[in-house]
ZAKOLKE-633529 format. One line per field, with one value per residue (C-alpha): residue in one letter; chain; x, y negated, z negated. Coordinates in nm, 3 decimals, padded with zeros to 5 digits. Layout:
N
r <- (A / ...)
c <- (A / ...)
px <- (X / ...)
py <- (Y / ...)
pz <- (Z / ...)
This chain:
81
r <- (M / W / F / G / I / E / F / K / D / G / F / V / I / Y / L / A / V / T / L / G / C / L / F / G / A / M / L / F / D / E / Y / R / R / E / R / R / Q / K / W / K / V / S / E / D / R / L / G / R / C / P / D / C / G / Q / P / F / I / A / E / R / T / L / T / S / V / L / C / P / R / C / G / R / P / C / S / V / R / K / P / R / A)
c <- (A / A / A / A / A / A / A / A / A / A / A / A / A / A / A / A / A / A / A / A / A / A / A / A / A / A / A / A / A / A / A / A / A / A / A / A / A / A / A / A / A / A / A / A / A / A / A / A / A / A / A / A / A / A / A / A / A / A / A / A / A / A / A / A / A / A / A / A / A / A / A / A / A / A / A / A / A / A / A / A / A)
px <- (00.009 / 00.109 / -00.057 / -00.364 / -00.393 / -00.337 / -00.159 / -00.428 / -00.620 / -00.337 / -00.245 / -00.607 / -00.574 / -00.303 / -00.361 / -00.719 / -00.496 / -00.221 / -00.464 / -00.689 / -00.336 / -00.288 / -00.667 / -00.628 / -00.285 / -00.454 / -00.773 / -00.556 / -00.329 / -00.672 / -00.817 / -00.480 / -00.474 / -00.778 / -00.755 / -00.408 / -00.571 / -00.870 / -00.646 / -00.392 / -00.217 / -00.267 / 00.033 / -00.044 / -00.054 / 00.231 / 00.541 / 00.957 / 01.107 / 01.427 / 01.589 / 01.545 / 01.350 / 01.056 / 00.782 / 00.407 / 00.075 / -00.101 / -00.430 / -00.470 / -00.564 / -00.254 / 00.076 / 00.349 / 00.317 / 00.541 / 00.741 / 00.592 / 00.940 / 01.187 / 00.907 / 01.073 / 00.878 / 00.812 / 00.640 / 00.463 / 00.474 / 00.222 / 00.063 / 00.197 / 00.026)
py <- (00.000 / -00.370 / -00.607 / -00.423 / -00.272 / 00.047 / 00.182 / 00.282 / 00.009 / -00.243 / -00.032 / -00.087 / -00.447 / -00.443 / -00.321 / -00.493 / -00.849 / -00.716 / -00.612 / -00.905 / -01.098 / -00.941 / -01.001 / -01.385 / -01.379 / -01.202 / -01.408 / -01.767 / -01.561 / -01.530 / -01.947 / -02.039 / -01.882 / -01.953 / -02.364 / -02.287 / -02.140 / -02.485 / -02.649 / -02.663 / -02.984 / -03.005 / -02.979 / -03.341 / -03.531 / -03.484 / -03.679 / -03.735 / -04.007 / -04.016 / -04.205 / -04.019 / -03.723 / -03.778 / -03.539 / -03.779 / -03.705 / -03.970 / -03.981 / -03.867 / -04.218 / -04.346 / -04.332 / -04.457 / -04.562 / -04.647 / -04.462 / -04.404 / -04.403 / -04.595 / -04.836 / -04.770 / -04.742 / -04.376 / -04.198 / -03.915 / -03.613 / -03.545 / -03.199 / -02.932 / -02.834)
pz <- (00.026 / 00.129 / -00.017 / -00.111 / 00.247 / 00.364 / 00.694 / 00.860 / 00.842 / 00.868 / 01.186 / 01.308 / 01.265 / 01.394 / 01.708 / 01.725 / 01.740 / 01.993 / 02.248 / 02.180 / 02.263 / 02.580 / 02.631 / 02.622 / 02.801 / 03.082 / 03.084 / 03.046 / 03.367 / 03.569 / 03.421 / 03.585 / 03.915 / 04.012 / 03.965 / 04.194 / 04.447 / 04.438 / 04.550 / 04.829 / 05.021 / 05.390 / 05.559 / 05.785 / 05.443 / 05.299 / 05.302 / 05.192 / 05.140 / 05.316 / 05.060 / 04.724 / 04.788 / 04.617 / 04.826 / 04.804 / 04.931 / 05.146 / 05.305 / 05.604 / 05.792 / 05.679 / 05.891 / 05.676 / 05.352 / 04.998 / 04.810 / 04.441 / 04.340 / 04.507 / 04.740 / 05.067 / 05.384 / 05.517 / 05.749 / 05.691 / 05.859 / 06.154 / 06.156 / 06.410 / 06.780)
């Protein structure tokens, strides 16, 4: 007996907590996977500053934007045909 708990009761508690943690980790991973799949950036909206290398997202209607880090005007990558 340790802290008034018998071995078999302690083992059941340990097993329940371990399985609960594993189940919680599985749910968390599934939640993160769903969030990543819902948000996708299309290639024609992606830009990269030639000076500092900062990637950024631009609106589809814009052809040039200012870099959010250094403020230099940058062109946005055109979609591939």
